[in-house]
N, C-alpha and C positions, 0 to 999 in steps of 0.2 A: 181588878185585873184577874184574880183567881176565878171569878164567876165567868168572865169572858173566855178563859181557857177551857172551862168545863163545857160551855156552850159550843165552842169550836170542836171539841172532841166528839160531842154528841152529833153534830152535823156531819163530820167526817165518817163516823161509825155508821150513821144512817145511810150515807151514800154508798159505802162499801157493802153494807148488808143488802141494799136494794140491788146492787149490781150483780151479786152472787147468783141471782136467778136468771140472768140474761142467757139465752141460748148460745150455744157454740155454733158458729157457721164459718167454714173455712174452704179454701180451695188448694189443690195441689199445684204448685208453681213449678212446672217441669222444665228441666234444662236438658235432659238427655235427648239427643237428636234435634235440639233446638225446638222442642214442641211448643213451649210457651215463651221462653226467654233464654238468651237473646235471640232475635230473629236471625235467620241465616245471613241476611244482609248486614247485620250488625256484628257478625263474628270478626274479632280483631279491631273493631271500631269502638273505642272507649266512650266517646261522646254519645254515639248513637245508643250504646248499651245503657248508659245512665238515663238518657231521655226515655227509653222504652220502659225501664224499671219504674221510674217515677210515674209514668202514665198508667201503667198497670196497677200500681199501688193506689193511685188516685181513684181509679175505677172500682177497686175493691172496697175502698173506704166509702165511696158513693153508694155501694150496694149493701153497706152495713156489715161487711165481713169482720169477724172478730180475730182471725188468725191467718197467717200466711205459712203454708207448708212448703218451704223452699228447698229444692233439691240441690244440695251443695257437694255431694259425692256420688255421682251416678255410676262410675266404673273405676273405683280405686283411683280417683283423680280428685281435683279440687277446683271449686269455683270460689276459692278464698285463698288468702296468703298462707301457704303451708310449707314447712320445711320437711314434711314427711312424704307428701305425694305431689305429683306434678300438676301444673295448670291443665284444666280440661280442654280437650280439642274443641268442644262446643263453645268455648269462650274465646280461644285464641286462633283456631284454625289448624293448629298442630299441637299435639300434647307436649306440654313442657315449654312451649315457645313463649317468648316475651316475659321472661322472668322478672323484668323490670316494669311490669304492667303498673300504671300510675295510680291505681285505686284498688281497694279490696271490696269485691262485690258483696261478700257476706257482711262486712262491717257496715256498708251502705244500706243493705237490706235490713239489718237490725235497727239502725238509726231511723231510717225512713218509715219502717213499719211501726215502731213505737211512737214516732211523731204523729202518726195517724191513728193511734189508739189500738193497734192490732198486735197480738202476740206473734212471735217469730219461732216457728218450729223447724229445726234443721233436719232435713230428710237425707238419710244416707242409705246406700245399698251395701250390705255387709260383705258379700262374696264375689259379686260380678266384677270381671276385669275387662272384658270386651263384649261387644254385641256381635251378632252373626256376620255382619258385613264388615267387621274390623279384623285386621291381621295383627299379630303380635309385633310385626315389623313396625307398626305405627306407634308402639309404646315408647315413651320417653326413655332416653338412655339412663336416667337416674330413677326409673320406676323400680319398685321393690321386686318386680318380676325378674328384672335383669340381674339382681343381686342374689335372689333366693329362689331359683327356678324350682327347687324341690317342694315349694309350698303351693304349687298350682297344678291343676289338671284341666284338660279340654274335654268338653262334652257337647255333642250336637252342634259343633262349629263355634262354640264360645269357650272362653277361658274363665276359670273360677279359682278362688282360694280353696285349698283343701280344708273343709270344716273340721276334720278329725285331728288336726295338729294343734298342740298347745301354742305354737308360734302364731297361728292364725288368730286365735282369740287374743293373745297378747298384743298383736298389731292392731286389731280392731279397737281394743280398749285404749291403746296409746293414741290412735287417731281421734277417738271420741273425747278423751281427756283433754287433748290439745284444744279442741273446739270449745268445750265447756269452760275451760280455764280462761280463754282469751276473748270470748264473745259473750255479751249480755243477752243470751238466748233464753227462751222460755221452755223449750223442749228439744229432745233428740227424738227423731221419728224414723221408723223403718217400715217398708211396705211388705209386699207378699213374696219377694224373691229371696228365699232361703236356699235350700237345695233347689236345683233348677227344675222347672216344669218338665215332666217326663217325656222323653222321646222314646216311644216303645220299640224303636228299631235298635236302640243303643243302651247298654248297661252303664251305670255310673262307674267310673274308673277308680274306685276307692278301695277295692278289695285288698290291695297291697298294704295300704295304710291301716285298714282294719286289723289285718293279721299282725302287723308290727306294733300296733298300739290298741289292743282290744279293751283295755281298762276293765276287765272282768266280764265283758259281754260275749255271749256266744251267738247272738243273733245280730246280723249287720244292720237291720232296720232299727232295732232298739238302740244300737250304738249310734246310728246317725241322729236319731231324735235326741239322744243324750248330748251329742256334740252341740246341737243348736240350743238345747236347754242350758248348758254351761255358758255358752256365749251370751244368752239373754241375761242370766243371773249375774255374770261378771260385768256386763255393760251397765246393768242397773246399779250394782254396787260401786262401780267406777264413777258414775254420774253423781250418785248421792254422797259419795265421800268428798266430792269437790264442792258441789252446790246442791244441797238437799232439796231446794225449791224447784230445781229444773226437772221437768217431767220426762218420762220415758214412755213413748207411745208406739204401738204397732198397728199397722193396717194390713191384716191378713186376707188371703182369699176367703170368700164368704162362707165356706162350709168347713166345719171342723172335722166331723165324721158323719156318715150316713147311718141311719138306723140299721141297715143291713150289715154294717160292720160293728156297730156298738148299740145293742138293743136297750141299754140303760140310758146313755147320755147322747146318743146320736140324734140327728135331725131327720125329719121326714123328707129326705131329699135323695137324689141319685146322681150326684156330680162328683167331680174330682175332690179329694179330701186333703186338707192340710196335714193331718196326722200321718196318713199312709203314703202320700205321694211327695209332699214337700218336706216331710219330717219336722213339721212345726206343731208342737203340742200347745197350742195357744190357750186352751182351757186350763192346762196346768199352770201356765205363766200367770193367768188371772187368779187362780186359786192361791198361788204362792205369794201374790202381791209383787211380782217382779216387774210388772208394767203398771203405769198410772192410768193409761187410757187405751182403749182399743177402738179401731175403726174398721169393722169388717166390710169388705167390698161387696155390697149386695147389689150387683150389677144385673140382676134379673128382674123382670116385670112381675107385677101381681098376677098370679094365675099360672106362672111357669110350671110345667109338669115336673121338670127336673129339680128346680130350685125356686120355689115360690117366695117372693119377697116378704110377704106377711109372715109366713111360717118361719123364715130365718130371722126376721127382726125379733119375733117372740123368743126364738131359741137363744139368741145372744143375750137378750134381756134376762132370761132365766139363768144363764150360765156365766154371767160376767162377775159374780161375786161382788167385791167392793171396787172393781175397776170401772172407771167412768166409760160410758158407752156412747160413741157417736157412730153414725151410719155413713158409709161410703156410697156416694150417689154417682150416677152415670149420665150426665148430660151429653157425653160423647156418643151415646147410643141413639139419641133422638134423631129422627129422620125428617128433615125439613125440605120441602120442595124448592124453597128459595135458595138452599145451599147445596143442592145436589143436581148433577146433570139429569135431564128428564128421563133418560133411559134407566139410570140407576134408581131413580125414585119410583118408577113404575114397577121395578122388580121388588121393591121393599115396602110399597105403600100399604100392603096388607098387614104389616107388622104392628104389634101393639105400640112400638116405639114411634110410629107415625101418628099416634093419637095425641093431641095436645093434653098437657097436664098430667101425664103419667107420673112424673116425679112429684107433682103436688099431691096426687092420690097416695103415693108412698109416704110423703111427709105427714099426711093426716093420720095414717096408721101410727107413725112415730109419736105423734102428739098424744095418742091414746095409751102409750107405754111409758110409765113414769121413769124407767131406767134410761130411756133414750134422751140424751142431753143436747143433741144437735146433729149436724151433718157436715160432711166434707165432700166437695165436688171434684170429679176428675173430668177434664183438667181445667185450668183457668181459662184458656182461650176458648174451649168448647162452651163454657158457661157464658163468657162475655160476648160470644157471637150471638147469643140469645136465640137458639134454635126453637122453633115453634112457640116463640114468645115466652120462654120459661122465666126470664128475668122479670117480665111484666107481671106474670102470675105470682112470682115470689114477692114482688113489691106489694101487690094487692092482697094476697091471702096470707102471707107470712112476713109481714113488714118487720124490718130491723131498724132500731134507732142508732144514732151515732155515739151512744154512750159507750164507755170503755168496758170491754169484757174483763172480768176479774175471775180468774180460776179459783173456785171456792175451796180447793184442796191444796193450795200452796202450803208448803211446809214453813216452819219458822225460819226467819231470815230473809223471806221474800219481801220486796218492796213493791206493793201493788201500785199500778198506775192509777192516778186520780183524774188525769185530764190528758188531752191529746198533745200538750206541750209539756216539757219537763217542769216539774214542780220546783219553784225557786223559793227558798225561805228567806225572808228579809233579814237584815242584820238585827241581832238581838244581844242582850246582855243580861248577866245574872245580878240581881239586886243583892244587897247585904242580907244576911240572915235576919229573919224576924225574931221576935222574942220567943217564938215557939221553936226556933231552930230550923225552920223550913226555908230553903232558897226557892225563889220564883223567877222564871224566865219572862221577860217582857220584850215586845217588839212593836214596831209601828205597823 
């Protein structure tokens, strides 16, 4: 019996070791504005929403995806059962409506993703409260905006949390802690929306908060970066204090800084900068170990004068420190004559994005960079629509098996998935102690 136990352990260890080399391949499962799920037709229709979710997850499994990046909090709302924030308008048709909704979308997403052998990464937006076409009149009566108006400001037609307030960070940590405690998730994920993308006609309305709470800073830009730095560190600490094995990942805009702004660490690019315009010092977060993985959105083609894909892939590889590096890919950019009206296609057909296999060319570059561990595609429906046959090319040139992805850097306490259905241990019993005082477990 003891020999059988040793053999079983060797088999399980071998399987897990082999799995740790499996590439990471995921897609952003967008809910904001009903981009991927639920469809506009399914808003408010529970049965249709569930059918659509299962269908999309089945397709992801068929394509060998290893993770789902599910947008559960797009605008300080919830696509899950929450006592803190209201139901999302993109789920119910009206924010906060149908508080007796008969299922929990996130619980279903976790269960069904794991059943298919995929990780579930919960994607939240930290500061955004409305989109440009939304009015605060549409916010639910129990939204935190209604209770603490002083925590928010408007910029370029949208409403945001004030990042400079301690109360904002405390609220973010409370929301994330609630998700991490109650759901068997694999990661918390945030994308590129920190401070809003700049509208050069309007100044950020945070001077009053800066003067009231300078925290020792005399430069407002440094203060803004510090606001975001503190939020990232506190969110990291919150997650790890509850479940150390749950990852914290960020998908930033693809340029940290240009060489013209930072001659030591900048990239040979000339685009908008995380550090200077979005106040997101992603390089610092990686250096400090505050995030477990990073997915820079490298949505430019190879050869772009402003931001060459190859140049940026190597920059992130050089500067990711011990942070796992995946690359954000842009199937939404592909221009397919079968999916565009003829007039639109004629205007765009000279673009590199009209050339088949641009994404595969990029992935071959990634294969040559040891630090790149996989890709994440934006967004799910753009990928599943198979523009320019991208899915056919992926199946042929970058095939994925249905084996379970196992995050090689999970902390102690994680229970790695061994198969696509829950592992059930048969009944067992402990025998009496042998003469050497050792107890042994046996089972059928």
